[in-house]
C-alpha positions as CSV (number, residue, x, y, z in Angstrom):
1,M,-24.3,-39.6,-6.7
2,G,-21.2,-41.5,-7.8
3,T,-20.4,-42.3,-11.4
4,P,-21.6,-40.1,-14.3
5,C,-23.8,-42.9,-15.5
6,R,-25.7,-42.9,-12.2
7,A,-25.9,-39.1,-12.5
8,F,-27.3,-39.5,-16.0
9,L,-29.9,-42.0,-14.9
10,V,-31.0,-40.0,-11.8
11,T,-31.2,-36.6,-13.6
12,G,-32.9,-37.9,-16.7
13,G,-30.2,-36.6,-19.1
14,A,-29.5,-33.2,-17.5
15,F,-26.0,-34.3,-16.8
16,V,-25.3,-35.0,-20.5
17,T,-26.9,-31.7,-21.4
18,R,-24.5,-29.9,-19.1
19,M,-21.5,-31.9,-20.5
20,R,-22.5,-30.9,-24.0
21,I,-21.7,-27.3,-23.3
22,A,-18.5,-28.1,-21.5
23,P,-16.2,-28.9,-24.5
24,A,-15.0,-25.3,-24.6
25,Q,-13.8,-25.8,-21.0
26,S,-12.6,-29.4,-21.5
27,P,-11.7,-31.2,-24.7
28,L,-12.3,-34.5,-22.9
29,A,-16.0,-33.7,-22.1
30,P,-17.3,-35.3,-25.3
31,C,-15.4,-38.5,-24.3
32,L,-17.3,-38.5,-21.0
33,V,-20.6,-38.0,-22.8
34,A,-19.9,-40.9,-25.2
35,S,-19.0,-43.1,-22.2
36,V,-22.2,-42.1,-20.3
37,Y,-24.4,-42.8,-23.2
38,A,-22.7,-46.2,-23.8
39,Q,-23.0,-47.3,-20.2
40,S,-26.6,-46.2,-20.3
41,R,-27.2,-48.5,-23.2
42,Q,-27.9,-45.6,-25.6
43,L,-25.4,-46.9,-28.1
44,E,-26.6,-44.9,-31.1
45,D,-26.0,-41.7,-29.2
46,A,-22.7,-43.0,-27.8
47,R,-21.5,-43.8,-31.3
48,A,-22.5,-40.3,-32.5
49,E,-20.6,-38.7,-29.7
50,A,-17.6,-40.9,-30.4
51,A,-17.7,-39.8,-34.1
52,D,-17.6,-36.2,-32.9
53,V,-14.6,-37.0,-30.7
54,L,-12.8,-38.5,-33.7
55,R,-13.8,-35.6,-35.9
56,V,-12.3,-33.1,-33.6
57,N,-9.3,-35.3,-32.7
58,P,-8.7,-38.0,-35.3
59,A,-5.6,-39.2,-33.3
60,F,-7.8,-40.0,-30.2
61,T,-7.2,-43.4,-28.6
62,I,-8.3,-44.9,-25.3
63,E,-4.7,-45.5,-24.6
64,R,-3.9,-41.8,-24.8
65,Y,-7.0,-41.0,-22.8
66,K,-5.7,-43.3,-20.0
67,R,-2.5,-41.3,-19.9
68,L,-4.3,-38.0,-19.6
69,V,-7.1,-38.6,-17.1
70,V,-6.7,-39.7,-13.5
71,H,-9.4,-41.4,-11.6
72,K,-9.4,-41.7,-7.8
73,D,-11.0,-45.1,-7.8
74,P,-9.7,-47.7,-10.3
75,K,-13.3,-49.1,-10.7
76,D,-14.4,-45.7,-11.9
77,A,-11.6,-45.6,-14.4
78,E,-12.4,-49.1,-15.8
79,H,-16.1,-48.2,-16.0
80,R,-15.3,-45.1,-18.0
81,L,-12.9,-47.0,-20.3
82,D,-15.5,-49.7,-20.8
83,G,-17.9,-47.0,-21.9
84,L,-15.4,-45.6,-24.4
85,R,-14.9,-49.0,-25.8
86,K,-18.7,-49.6,-26.1
87,A,-19.0,-46.3,-27.8
88,G,-16.6,-47.5,-30.5
89,L,-13.5,-45.4,-29.8
90,P,-10.2,-47.0,-30.8
91,E,-8.0,-48.7,-28.2
92,N,-4.7,-47.8,-29.9
């Protein structure tokens, strides 16, 4: 399946539904949901998720996210970071 955006498009949103219940297991899950929405051109939903990220963690930045999360493929990392930027999350 590849990237989460492809998973989202293929499963018709089931991926995002599963990720919405994951925050208890991973505080980074809402970031992933925001990125998936943004890369799927659902910017209103992406910005709402980004607002939730910042509500829970007002100190969140993309720079800090980059230090915490490891991606096997640099293209996947850049795709995810691009989604976070499109969702409106702060760089620094």
